[in-house]
VOPAGU-2260 file (C-alpha; in pm, 1 decimal, decimal comma):
REM VOPAGU-2260
SITE   aa  ch    i         X         Y         Z
SITE  MET   A    0    2342,8     763,5   -8940,1
SITE  MET   A    1    2064,4    1001,9   -8830,1
SITE  THR   A    2    2315,3    1288,7   -8810,2
SITE  GLU   A    3    2427,8    1213,1   -9166,5
SITE  THR   A    4    2067,4    1217,7   -9292,5
SITE  ILE   A    5    1999,7    1551,5   -9125,8
SITE  ASP   A    6    2326,1    1699,9   -9254,1
SITE  ILE   A    7    2251,7    1596,2   -9613,6
SITE  GLU   A    8    1900,6    1739,6   -9604,4
SITE  GLU   A    9    2021,3    2061,6   -9444,5
SITE  GLU   A   10    2287,3    2100,5   -9713,0
SITE  HIS   A   11    2076,8    2024,8  -10017,2
SITE  MET   A   12    1713,5    2109,0   -9944,5
SITE  PRO   A   13    1575,0    2465,6   -9959,9
SITE  GLY   A   14    1553,1    2646,1   -9629,8
SITE  PHE   A   15    1183,7    2735,1   -9638,4
SITE  PHE   A   16    1084,5    2437,6   -9418,5
SITE  LYS   A   17    1191,2    2464,6   -9054,7
SITE  LYS   A   18    1230,1    2102,8   -8950,6
SITE  ILE   A   19    1235,6    1921,2   -8619,8
SITE  PRO   A   20    1563,3    1739,4   -8542,9
SITE  VAL   A   21    1450,3    1380,8   -8594,0
SITE  SER   A   22    1494,6    1146,4   -8890,3
SITE  ILE   A   23    1208,2     897,9   -8920,1
SITE  GLU   A   24    1293,8     565,0   -9081,4
SITE  TYR   A   25     969,9     364,8   -9059,1
SITE  GLY   A   26     626,3     358,1   -8902,7
SITE  SER   A   27     343,1     128,9   -8801,5
SITE  GLY   A   28      -1,6     243,9   -8698,2
SITE  VAL   A   29      24,1     558,1   -8485,0
SITE  TYR   A   30     392,8     499,0   -8409,3
SITE  VAL   A   31     711,4     588,2   -8597,3
SITE  TRP   A   32    1075,4     505,9   -8528,9
SITE  ASP   A   33    1383,6     717,5   -8594,0
SITE  GLU   A   34    1711,4     588,0   -8734,3
SITE  LYS   A   35    1839,3     518,9   -8382,7
SITE  GLY   A   36    1538,6     301,1   -8305,6
SITE  LYS   A   37    1359,5     545,1   -8074,5
SITE  ARG   A   38     981,6     513,6   -8092,3
SITE  TYR   A   39     750,0     815,8   -8119,8
SITE  LEU   A   40     373,1     846,5   -8097,6
SITE  ASP   A   41     251,5    1049,1   -8396,2
SITE  PHE   A   42     -29,0    1294,3   -8313,9
SITE  THR   A   43       3,7    1468,2   -8653,5
SITE  ALA   A   44     -74,9    1190,9   -8906,1
SITE  GLY   A   45     144,1    1378,7   -9153,3
SITE  TRP   A   46     -88,4    1681,3   -9114,0
SITE  GLY   A   47    -397,8    1462,9   -9139,7
SITE  VAL   A   48    -274,1    1250,4   -9428,8
SITE  THR   A   49    -196,9     907,6   -9276,9
SITE  SER   A   50    -560,2     871,1   -9181,3
SITE  ILE   A   51    -550,0     495,2   -9117,2
SITE  GLY   A   52    -200,0     487,2   -8969,3
SITE  HIS   A   53     149,0     438,2   -9104,6
SITE  SER   A   54     216,2     143,1   -9335,4
SITE  ASN   A   55    -134,5       5,7   -9305,0
SITE  GLU   A   56    -142,6    -335,9   -9468,7
SITE  VAL   A   57    -434,3    -245,2   -9697,5
SITE  ILE   A   58    -228,9      39,1   -9846,8
SITE  VAL   A   59      79,6    -179,7   -9888,1
SITE  LYS   A   60    -132,4    -445,6  -10059,2
SITE  ALA   A   61    -294,0    -193,0  -10293,8
SITE  LEU   A   62      42,7     -44,5  -10389,8
SITE  THR   A   63     192,4    -385,8  -10454,4
SITE  GLU   A   64     -95,9    -537,2  -10649,2
SITE  GLN   A   65    -167,3    -229,5  -10863,9
SITE  GLY   A   66     203,3    -163,9  -10914,9
SITE  LYS   A   67     233,0    -505,3  -11077,2
SITE  LYS   A   68     -51,0    -419,5  -11317,6
SITE  ILE   A   69      -2,4     -60,3  -11433,1
SITE  ILE   A   70      95,2     265,0  -11261,8
SITE  GLN   A   71      13,5     527,0  -11525,5
SITE  ASN   A   72    -219,3     474,7  -11820,8
SITE  PRO   A   73    -105,1     526,4  -12180,3
SITE  ASN   A   74    -213,8     869,0  -12300,1
SITE  SER   A   75    -274,4     947,8  -11931,9
SITE  GLY   A   76    -634,2    1036,3  -11844,7
SITE  LEU   A   77    -752,0    1007,3  -12204,1
SITE  THR   A   78    -786,7     630,6  -12155,7
SITE  TYR   A   79   -1034,5     462,4  -11921,7
SITE  SER   A   80    -929,0     271,8  -11610,3
SITE  PRO   A   81   -1119,2      -1,1  -11420,9
SITE  VAL   A   82    -967,9     100,8  -11087,2
SITE  ARG   A   83   -1058,6     464,8  -11148,8
SITE  ALA   A   84   -1417,1     359,2  -11226,2
SITE  ARG   A   85   -1419,1     158,6  -10903,0
SITE  LEU   A   86   -1305,7     463,5  -10706,4
SITE  LEU   A   87   -1567,8     686,6  -10869,8
SITE  LYS   A   88   -1841,6     441,3  -10774,3
SITE  LEU   A   89   -1708,2     414,7  -10419,6
SITE  LEU   A   90   -1692,8     792,0  -10371,8
SITE  LYS   A   91   -2044,8     837,4  -10505,2
SITE  GLY   A   92   -2168,0     646,5  -10199,6
SITE  ILE   A   93   -2016,6     890,2   -9946,9
SITE  LEU   A   94   -2019,1    1228,7  -10121,6
SITE  PRO   A   95   -2274,7    1496,2  -10027,6
SITE  SER   A   96   -2587,4    1471,9  -10240,9
SITE  GLY   A   97   -2572,4    1656,1  -10569,3
SITE  LEU   A   98   -2200,4    1612,0  -10630,1
SITE  THR   A   99   -2204,2    1367,5  -10920,5
SITE  ARG   A  100   -1890,5    1442,5  -11123,0
SITE  LEU   A  101   -1532,5    1395,1  -11001,3
SITE  PHE   A  102   -1185,1    1473,4  -11126,3
SITE  PHE   A  103    -866,2    1350,4  -10960,2
SITE  VAL   A  104    -557,9    1561,6  -10897,0
SITE  ASN   A  105    -231,1    1542,5  -10701,6
SITE  SER   A  106    -288,8    1768,8  -10403,2
SITE  GLY   A  107    -531,8    1989,1  -10215,6
SITE  ALA   A  108    -380,5    2307,1  -10355,6
SITE  GLU   A  109    -427,7    2175,0  -10708,2
SITE  ALA   A  110    -789,7    2084,4  -10632,9
SITE  ASN   A  111    -862,9    2432,7  -10498,7
SITE  ASP   A  112    -683,4    2599,7  -10788,0
SITE  ALA   A  113    -895,8    2404,5  -11034,2
SITE  ALA   A  114   -1216,1    2477,5  -10841,5
SITE  ILE   A  115   -1153,2    2851,3  -10854,2
SITE  LYS   A  116   -1059,1    2842,9  -11222,4
SITE  LEU   A  117   -1365,5    2641,4  -11320,1
SITE  ALA   A  118   -1598,8    2854,0  -11107,1
SITE  ARG   A  119   -1488,8    3156,9  -11306,2
SITE  LYS   A  120   -1542,2    2971,5  -11633,2
SITE  ALA   A  121   -1885,8    2842,7  -11529,9
SITE  THR   A  122   -2018,1    3179,1  -11410,5
SITE  GLY   A  123   -1837,4    3417,6  -11643,3
SITE  ARG   A  124   -1744,3    3621,4  -11334,9
SITE  LEU   A  125   -1405,8    3698,4  -11178,8
SITE  ASP   A  126   -1429,9    3777,4  -10807,1
SITE  ILE   A  127   -1383,0    3513,7  -10536,5
SITE  ILE   A  128   -1479,1    3567,1  -10172,2
SITE  SER   A  129   -1257,9    3393,5   -9918,0
SITE  THR   A  130   -1227,0    3439,4   -9541,4
SITE  PHE   A  131    -964,1    3571,0   -9306,9
SITE  GLN   A  132    -756,8    3297,1   -9140,0
SITE  SER   A  133    -840,4    3055,3   -9420,7
SITE  PHE   A  134    -580,1    2833,6   -9584,8
SITE  HIS   A  135    -632,2    2696,5   -9935,2
SITE  GLY   A  136    -283,0    2607,7  -10059,4
SITE  ARG   A  137      60,8    2731,0  -10161,2
SITE  THR   A  138      33,4    2776,5  -10537,5
SITE  ILE   A  139      22,9    3142,9  -10634,7
SITE  GLY   A  140    -350,3    3109,5  -10706,5
SITE  THR   A  141    -440,3    2941,0  -10378,9
SITE  ALA   A  142    -198,2    3151,3  -10175,0
SITE  SER   A  143    -383,5    3451,8  -10316,5
SITE  ALA   A  144    -706,8    3292,6  -10193,6
SITE  THR   A  145    -567,2    3231,2   -9844,6
SITE  GLY   A  146    -679,0    3476,3   -9578,3
SITE  GLN   A  147    -351,1    3500,8   -9389,2
SITE  ALA   A  148    -109,3    3779,1   -9476,2
SITE  LYS   A  149     195,5    3570,1   -9379,1
SITE  HIS   A  150     113,2    3325,1   -9659,0
SITE  ARG   A  151      36,2    3594,9   -9918,6
SITE  ASP   A  152     205,5    3928,4   -9885,0
SITE  LYS   A  153     565,5    3816,3   -9938,6
SITE  PHE   A  154     472,9    3687,5  -10285,4
SITE  LYS   A  155     328,4    4006,6  -10437,3
SITE  PRO   A  156     200,8    4072,2  -10694,7
SITE  LEU   A  157     -71,7    3825,6  -10609,2
SITE  MET   A  158    -349,3    3700,9  -10833,2
SITE  PRO   A  159    -624,6    3966,1  -10845,0
SITE  ASN   A  160    -999,6    3948,1  -10776,7
SITE  TYR   A  161    -990,4    3796,2  -10426,8
SITE  LEU   A  162   -1198,1    3952,4  -10148,4
SITE  PHE   A  163   -1180,0    3861,1   -9779,3
SITE  VAL   A  164   -1444,7    3864,6   -9508,7
SITE  ASN   A  165   -1446,9    3756,4   -9145,3
SITE  PHE   A  166   -1506,4    3382,8   -9105,9
SITE  GLY   A  167   -1843,7    3315,7   -8947,3
SITE  SER   A  168   -1984,5    3663,0   -9013,4
SITE  LEU   A  169   -2300,6    3655,4   -9224,0
SITE  PRO   A  170   -2332,4    4037,9   -9237,1
SITE  ASP   A  171   -1978,3    4060,6   -9378,5
SITE  MET   A  172   -2057,2    3800,3   -9641,3
SITE  GLU   A  173   -2382,7    3971,5   -9739,7
SITE  ARG   A  174   -2208,7    4308,1   -9769,3
SITE  PHE   A  175   -1961,6    4172,1  -10025,9
SITE  MET   A  176   -2214,7    3979,3  -10236,8
SITE  ASN   A  177   -2267,9    4132,8  -10579,3
SITE  LYS   A  178   -2301,7    4029,3  -10942,2
SITE  ASP   A  179   -1922,9    4012,2  -10988,7
SITE  ILE   A  180   -1884,2    3723,2  -10741,5
SITE  ALA   A  181   -1806,4    3395,9  -10918,5
SITE  ALA   A  182   -1779,6    3191,3  -10600,0
SITE  VAL   A  183   -1728,5    3179,6  -10227,0
SITE  ILE   A  184   -1461,1    2938,6  -10104,1
SITE  LEU   A  185   -1491,1    2815,5   -9744,9
SITE  GLU   A  186   -1344,4    2556,1   -9514,6
SITE  PRO   A  187   -1631,5    2418,3   -9304,3
SITE  ILE   A  188   -1384,4    2423,4   -9014,6
SITE  GLN   A  189   -1070,7    2630,6   -9059,9
SITE  GLY   A  190    -778,1    2394,6   -9003,2
SITE  GLU   A  191    -440,7    2565,7   -9038,5
SITE  GLY   A  192    -602,4    2894,1   -8939,4
SITE  GLY   A  193    -666,5    2767,2   -8586,6
SITE  VAL   A  194    -941,9    2499,2   -8591,1
SITE  ASN   A  195   -1209,0    2769,6   -8603,9
SITE  ILE   A  196   -1565,1    2632,6   -8602,1
SITE  PRO   A  197   -1848,8    2855,0   -8729,0
SITE  SER   A  198   -2205,6    2858,2   -8601,6
SITE  GLN   A  199   -2425,5    2567,6   -8707,5
SITE  ASN   A  200   -2618,9    2759,2   -8973,8
SITE  TYR   A  201   -2329,8    2965,5   -9115,8
SITE  ILE   A  202   -2248,3    2761,3   -9425,8
SITE  LYS   A  203   -2615,4    2697,1   -9501,7
SITE  GLU   A  204   -2685,6    3072,1   -9491,6
SITE  VAL   A  205   -2384,1    3147,4   -9713,2
SITE  GLN   A  206   -2512,4    2881,6   -9951,1
SITE  ALA   A  207   -2848,1    3060,3   -9973,0
SITE  MET   A  208   -2672,4    3390,9  -10044,0
SITE  CYS   A  209   -2468,7    3230,1  -10321,8
SITE  LYS   A  210   -2774,3    3077,5  -10482,8
SITE  ALA   A  211   -2966,9    3405,1  -10475,5
SITE  ASN   A  212   -2667,4    3587,1  -10623,0
SITE  GLY   A  213   -2592,7    3334,2  -10897,3
SITE  SER   A  214   -2256,6    3253,6  -10737,5
SITE  LEU   A  215   -2108,2    2910,3  -10670,1
SITE  LEU   A  216   -2020,3    2769,3  -10327,2
SITE  ILE   A  217   -1683,6    2592,8  -10308,4
SITE  ILE   A  218   -1633,2    2389,7   -9990,8
SITE  ASP   A  219   -1271,8    2302,1   -9911,3
SITE  GLU   A  220   -1287,6    1966,9   -9727,3
SITE  ILE   A  221    -918,7    1893,7   -9774,6
SITE  GLN   A  222    -853,2    1869,2   -9400,7
SITE  THR   A  223   -1203,3    1789,8   -9272,1
SITE  GLY   A  224   -1294,7    1521,8   -9525,6
SITE  PHE   A  225   -1286,0    1143,3   -9506,1
SITE  TYR   A  226   -1422,6    1111,3   -9153,2
SITE  ARG   A  227   -1174,1    1347,9   -8983,3
SITE  THR   A  228   -1456,6    1512,0   -8785,2
SITE  GLY   A  229   -1691,9    1211,3   -8772,5
SITE  PRO   A  230   -1909,4    1219,5   -9087,1
SITE  ALA   A  231   -1751,9    1139,8   -9422,9
SITE  PHE   A  232   -1758,7    1513,3   -9493,5
SITE  VAL   A  233   -1885,4    1807,3   -9291,5
SITE  SER   A  234   -2083,9    1891,9   -9605,1
SITE  CYS   A  235   -2291,4    1576,2   -9554,3
SITE  THR   A  236   -2459,5    1741,9   -9256,2
SITE  GLY   A  237   -2680,7    2043,6   -9193,4
SITE  GLY   A  238   -2837,6    2077,2   -9537,6
SITE  ILE   A  239   -2514,2    2181,0   -9709,0
SITE  HIS   A  240   -2504,5    2129,0  -10086,7
SITE  PRO   A  241   -2178,7    2260,7  -10237,8
SITE  ASP   A  242   -2151,5    2336,2  -10606,7
SITE  ILE   A  243   -1786,7    2228,2  -10591,7
SITE  MET   A  244   -1609,2    2037,0  -10313,7
SITE  THR   A  245   -1234,3    1980,7  -10290,3
SITE  MET   A  246   -1063,0    1684,2  -10123,9
SITE  ALA   A  247    -711,3    1555,2  -10050,6
SITE  LYS   A  248    -509,8    1459,4   -9736,8
SITE  GLY   A  249    -697,8    1156,6   -9598,4
SITE  ILE   A  250    -826,0    1047,1   -9940,3
SITE  ALA   A  251    -535,1     803,4   -9992,7
SITE  GLY   A  252    -380,8     752,3   -9649,8
SITE  GLY   A  253     -44,5     911,1   -9733,2
SITE  PHE   A  254     -20,0     863,9  -10108,4
SITE  PRO   A  255     -16,8    1204,7  -10285,9
SITE  PHE   A  256    -369,1    1233,2  -10422,8
SITE  GLY   A  257    -663,8    1470,2  -10436,7
SITE  ALA   A  258    -993,3    1534,5  -10609,1
SITE  PHE   A  259   -1273,8    1778,9  -10667,2
SITE  ALA   A  260   -1641,4    1706,1  -10719,9
SITE  ILE   A  261   -1897,2    1918,8  -10902,6
SITE  THR   A  262   -2271,2    1915,0  -10961,5
SITE  GLU   A  263   -2441,6    1834,8  -11290,6
SITE  GLU   A  264   -2534,0    2204,0  -11318,6
SITE  VAL   A  265   -2167,6    2308,6  -11304,1
SITE  ASN   A  266   -2066,4    2025,2  -11535,1
SITE  ARG   A  267   -2304,3    2150,8  -11805,9
SITE  LEU   A  268   -2127,9    2486,7  -11803,9
SITE  LEU   A  269   -1785,7    2334,7  -11875,5
SITE  GLU   A  270   -1636,3    2222,6  -12207,0
SITE  PRO   A  271   -1370,8    1974,9  -12321,1
SITE  GLY   A  272   -1028,0    2123,8  -12260,4
SITE  ASP   A  273   -1133,6    2340,1  -11964,6
SITE  HIS   A  274    -916,9    2129,9  -11733,0
SITE  GLY   A  275    -680,9    1832,7  -11737,0
SITE  GLY   A  276    -360,9    1695,1  -11593,1
SITE  THR   A  277     -94,8    1432,5  -11655,7
SITE  PHE   A  278    -153,3    1237,0  -11335,8
SITE  CYS   A  279    -530,5    1289,4  -11323,9
SITE  GLY   A  280    -651,7     973,3  -11157,0
SITE  ASN   A  281    -350,2     753,3  -11224,5
SITE  PRO   A  282    -430,3     386,2  -11151,5
SITE  LEU   A  283    -183,1     357,5  -10863,0
SITE  GLY   A  284    -331,3     652,0  -10674,4
SITE  CYS   A  285    -684,2     531,4  -10744,3
SITE  ALA   A  286    -604,0     182,8  -10611,6
SITE  VAL   A  287    -463,7     322,6  -10286,7
SITE  SER   A  288    -756,8     559,8  -10244,0
SITE  CYS   A  289   -1001,3     270,6  -10296,5
SITE  ALA   A  290    -823,2      66,3  -10030,7
SITE  VAL   A  291    -828,5     352,7   -9780,2
SITE  ILE   A  292   -1193,8     446,4   -9834,4
SITE  GLU   A  293   -1305,1      83,1   -9820,5
SITE  TYR   A  294   -1116,8      44,9   -9492,4
SITE  LEU   A  295   -1282,4     358,0   -9351,5
SITE  ILE   A  296   -1629,2     236,3   -9448,5
SITE  GLU   A  297   -1591,5    -130,2   -9353,1
SITE  ASN   A  298   -1443,3     -49,0   -9011,6
SITE  ARG   A  299   -1704,8     219,0   -8934,2
SITE  VAL   A  300   -1424,0     464,1   -8868,9
SITE  GLY   A  301   -1660,7     762,4   -8869,3
SITE  GLU   A  302   -1849,4     622,5   -8569,2
SITE  HIS   A  303   -1519,7     553,4   -8395,1
SITE  VAL   A  304   -1404,7     911,5   -8460,1
SITE  GLU   A  305   -1723,9    1051,8   -8307,9
SITE  ARG   A  306   -1678,8     843,2   -7992,0
SITE  ILE   A  307   -1306,6     886,4   -7944,7
SITE  GLY   A  308   -1324,4    1249,4   -8053,4
SITE  GLU   A  309   -1556,7    1323,0   -7761,1
SITE  TYR   A  310   -1314,4    1141,9   -7533,4
SITE  ALA   A  311   -1020,5    1342,8   -7671,0
SITE  ILE   A  312   -1198,0    1676,7   -7630,7
SITE  ASP   A  313   -1286,7    1582,0   -7272,3
SITE  LYS   A  314    -920,7    1499,8   -7206,5
SITE  SER   A  315    -824,1    1835,4   -7354,9
SITE  TRP   A  316   -1065,7    2023,0   -7129,1
SITE  VAL   A  317    -930,6    1838,6   -6824,2
SITE  LEU   A  318    -584,6    1965,4   -6915,0
SITE  LYS   A  319    -713,5    2319,4   -6964,2
SITE  ASP   A  320    -891,4    2316,8   -6628,9
SITE  LYS   A  321    -578,1    2186,5   -6459,6
SITE  TYR   A  322    -341,7    2433,9   -6631,4
SITE  PRO   A  323    -551,0    2746,2   -6707,5
SITE  GLU   A  324    -246,0    2973,2   -6716,1
SITE  ILE   A  325     -86,6    2764,7   -6988,6
SITE  ILE   A  326    -381,7    2639,6   -7198,1
SITE  LYS   A  327    -602,9    2935,1   -7288,9
SITE  GLU   A  328    -860,2    2760,8   -7509,9
SITE  VAL   A  329    -963,6    2421,2   -7647,3
SITE  ARG   A  330   -1138,1    2381,4   -7984,2
SITE  GLY   A  331   -1221,9    2091,7   -8207,2
SITE  GLN   A  332   -1453,3    1835,2   -8357,6
SITE  GLY   A  333   -1387,3    1464,7   -8401,5
SITE  LEU   A  334   -1012,2    1413,9   -8430,6
SITE  LEU   A  335    -935,9    1768,2   -8544,1
SITE  LEU   A  336    -845,1    1933,2   -8213,5
SITE  LEU   A  337    -649,2    2233,3   -8093,2
SITE  LEU   A  338    -497,1    2355,4   -7768,5
SITE  GLU   A  339    -430,3    2729,5   -7772,7
SITE  ILE   A  340    -127,9    2795,5   -7552,8
SITE  ALA   A  341     -67,1    3120,3   -7361,6
SITE  ASP   A  342     226,5    3232,2   -7577,2
SITE  GLU   A  343     474,0    3113,9   -7837,3
SITE  LYS   A  344     761,2    3048,4   -7593,7
SITE  ILE   A  345     551,1    2812,0   -7382,2
SITE  SER   A  346     414,3    2639,3   -7690,2
SITE  ALA   A  347     764,1    2585,2   -7832,7
SITE  ASP   A  348     885,8    2443,6   -7501,3
SITE  ILE   A  349     589,4    2204,4   -7484,3
SITE  MET   A  350     660,6    2086,5   -7839,4
SITE  THR   A  351    1028,2    2027,3   -7757,9
SITE  GLY   A  352     948,4    1855,1   -7430,3
SITE  CYS   A  353     694,0    1622,1   -7590,4
SITE  LEU   A  354     936,7    1532,4   -7869,1
SITE  SER   A  355    1200,8    1434,4   -7613,3
SITE  GLN   A  356     938,1    1216,8   -7442,7
SITE  GLY   A  357     839,9    1046,6   -7768,3
SITE  LEU   A  358     532,2    1244,8   -7879,2
SITE  ILE   A  359     526,3    1433,3   -8211,6
SITE  LEU   A  360     289,0    1730,0   -8222,8
SITE  ASN   A  361     203,7    1998,6   -8477,9
SITE  MET   A  362     216,5    2370,2   -8395,7
SITE  ILE   A  363      24,9    2629,8   -8599,8
SITE  GLN   A  364     -24,3    3004,2   -8565,8
SITE  GLY   A  365     282,1    3023,6   -8341,3
SITE  LYS   A  366     115,8    2913,6   -8019,7
SITE  CYS   A  367    -151,9    2658,0   -8109,7
SITE  ILE   A  368     -95,2    2283,8   -8080,1
SITE  ARG   A  369    -308,1    2098,4   -8333,1
SITE  LEU   A  370    -390,2    1733,8   -8265,0
SITE  LEU   A  371    -492,7    1525,6   -8566,6
SITE  PRO   A  372    -382,6    1164,8   -8510,6
SITE  ALA   A  373    -474,0     867,3   -8728,1
SITE  LEU   A  374    -849,2     811,4   -8727,4
SITE  ASN   A  375    -816,8     452,9   -8604,3
SITE  ILE   A  376    -620,2     550,5   -8294,6
SITE  THR   A  377    -724,3     355,5   -7985,6
SITE  LYS   A  378    -826,1     491,8   -7647,4
SITE  GLU   A  379    -506,1     348,6   -7497,3
SITE  GLU   A  380    -288,6     519,5   -7759,3
SITE  LEU   A  381    -472,7     844,7   -7706,8
SITE  ASP   A  382    -420,7     813,8   -7329,8
SITE  GLU   A  383     -50,8     756,5   -7385,9
SITE  GLY   A  384     -20,1    1080,2   -7580,1
SITE  PHE   A  385    -220,3    1286,3   -7333,0
SITE  ASN   A  386     -17,4    1144,1   -7044,1
SITE  ILE   A  387     302,8    1265,5   -7210,4
SITE  LEU   A  388     144,2    1602,3   -7282,5
SITE  GLU   A  389      30,7    1638,3   -6921,0
SITE  LYS   A  390     372,4    1539,2   -6790,8
SITE  VAL   A  391     544,7    1800,1   -7005,8
SITE  ILE   A  392     295,4    2076,2   -6919,1
SITE  ASP   A  393     323,4    1989,9   -6551,4
SITE  ALA   A  394     699,4    2037,7   -6572,8
SITE  ALA   A  395     639,8    2379,3   -6731,3
SITE  VAL   A  396     413,4    2503,7   -6450,8
SITE  PRO   A  397     699,9    2618,4   -6222,4
SITE  LEU   A  398     836,4    2822,6   -6513,1
SITE  TYR   A  399     514,9    2967,0   -6655,8
SITE  GLY   A  400     228,9    2895,9   -6417,8
SITE  GLU   A  401      97,5    3097,9   -6126,2
SITE  ASP   A  402     320,3    3148,0   -5824,4
């Protein structure tokens, strides 16, 4: 049966996704099972999406109960929705101060695309500063804003008026600031670009530059948001006050959903018709998002992430110290972690070996293994994954390690 599934997908789906040879039929918590019944431990959470685990009962309940009421409003977002109002009120309690207006979308790329568009409208300027190694989406607008040539250059001509500076460099940012800059778009921690963490004052200093220049600060919290690094958002810490913040991934625990939030100041510069969307805050998505966020708050998941994140980073450093010729660097915060492997061949072999042992990992940048499991993962489940990882790396030492 699994072979048939793979054959059908290979025959009929486009070839721009290179897949791993496993067909997943169902999941529970941090585990998934393939069509043959083999169990895997998922250290990817669907790229940070299944934030409270697979098939969590609160999500299933929300889908079922809201699905029996209404899925999409008549006249779409032009009518009010009690579950959307509930979600707005819930989000207000965890958003960074100053972000008072929200709009719901379908994905992170859509949120970023809207943020850039509205920043240009609000300021009357065109240029957007982004950073090298950033990732903001795969639409033509957000691919143009992404600071990685492999995600941009093959799709030329790109959207114009994007400028790129080195992530973490305040002198670079200052050099590019001028009266044509509508906004700066930043990830507080670069995710797909390699889990790159800037200095503590970097975003706050960029914020000051933007304010002095009359530019807006867009913070992309699509991967870091909803307690992935510990706090609800990185922007809740260190005196950061974005003009626009984008969200997705963990916002609805696996249901396709996203949002962006803006300040009252930005809201006053926008007019009816400046943005919209057919599925903008559909009741089904709002109900699931409410269930997920309530779960995260009620179970103090942020505190858990801070504790277990420290444990996970310690485990990662133990592996690096034990296998310095294979693991070159460890980076991360909370449950957004990365092991930089010596080269792409070793990294690929580790990925394959872990898959055969029942551990699913995510590789980025060719040789970096990114760990972003469900936020409610237990210490025992984390140990299980690291034990598999250590076993596989240990087997690779005779091939790649020191003589």
